[in-house]
C-alpha positions as CSV (number, residue, x, y, z in Angstrom):
1,M,222.8,187.7,41.2
2,S,219.8,190.4,40.4
3,K,221.5,193.7,39.2
4,Y,219.5,196.9,39.3
5,A,219.8,200.6,38.8
6,I,217.1,203.7,39.6
7,A,217.8,206.8,39.1
8,G,216.5,210.2,40.9
9,L,216.8,213.5,39.7
10,G,217.0,217.1,42.0
11,V,216.7,220.2,40.2
12,T,217.0,223.5,42.1
13,P,216.8,227.0,41.5
14,Q,220.0,228.0,40.0
15,G,221.7,231.9,40.7
16,L,221.4,233.8,43.6
17,I,219.0,233.2,45.9
18,P,217.9,234.9,48.8
19,D,218.1,233.2,52.4
20,T,219.5,230.1,51.2
21,S,223.0,228.4,50.9
22,A,224.8,226.5,49.0
23,E,224.5,223.5,51.7
24,K,220.4,223.9,51.8
25,L,220.2,223.9,47.8
26,A,222.0,220.4,47.7
27,W,220.1,219.2,50.7
28,D,216.8,219.8,49.2
29,A,218.3,218.1,45.5
30,V,218.9,215.0,46.9
31,E,215.3,215.3,48.7
32,L,213.8,215.6,45.2
33,A,216.2,213.1,43.7
34,I,214.6,210.3,46.3
35,A,211.0,211.8,45.7
36,D,211.9,211.0,42.2
37,S,213.3,208.1,42.2
38,G,209.9,206.8,43.5
39,I,211.6,204.2,46.3
40,D,212.3,204.9,50.2
41,R,215.3,206.1,51.0
42,R,216.2,203.1,53.8
43,D,216.2,201.1,50.3
44,L,218.9,203.5,48.7
45,N,222.5,202.0,48.7
46,G,224.1,204.7,46.1
47,Y,224.8,208.0,45.6
48,I,226.1,210.5,42.7
49,F,226.9,213.8,42.5
50,Q,228.7,217.0,41.5
51,P,230.1,219.3,44.3
52,G,229.1,222.4,42.0
53,F,230.9,225.6,43.0
54,G,231.0,227.4,46.3
55,E,230.8,225.7,49.4
56,G,231.1,222.0,48.6
57,A,228.3,220.8,50.5
58,A,226.8,218.2,47.9
59,G,228.5,215.2,49.9
60,M,226.9,216.5,53.1
61,A,223.5,216.7,52.1
62,A,223.0,213.0,51.4
63,N,224.5,212.5,54.8
64,R,222.5,214.7,56.7
65,A,219.7,213.6,54.4
66,G,220.2,210.3,55.9
67,L,221.0,207.9,53.2
68,G,222.9,204.7,54.2
69,A,224.9,204.5,51.4
70,N,227.0,202.0,50.7
71,V,228.6,203.9,48.1
72,T,229.0,207.5,47.6
73,L,230.8,208.9,44.2
74,Q,232.3,212.2,43.6
75,I,232.3,213.1,40.0
76,N,234.3,216.3,39.3
77,S,234.7,217.6,35.8
78,S,234.9,221.3,36.4
79,G,231.0,221.8,35.7
80,A,230.8,219.7,32.4
81,T,229.0,216.6,34.7
82,G,225.8,218.1,34.6
């Protein structure tokens, strides 16, 4: 059995950003992480995220990005996870 992991990181602007929302920033981070990973989104089968503060939209962002993830894990350490 082959085991492997490919990581991608998506970093978005921080702070008060006019004309955006926590959901939009989360979606942008997902898209940036997919691009950073170097693989096709159809080949992704897992998603680990920290929801952050505010609207709690990070988990929905992966859904809306069309990730058919077999594993979705939310890690919440009061901001210490990142």
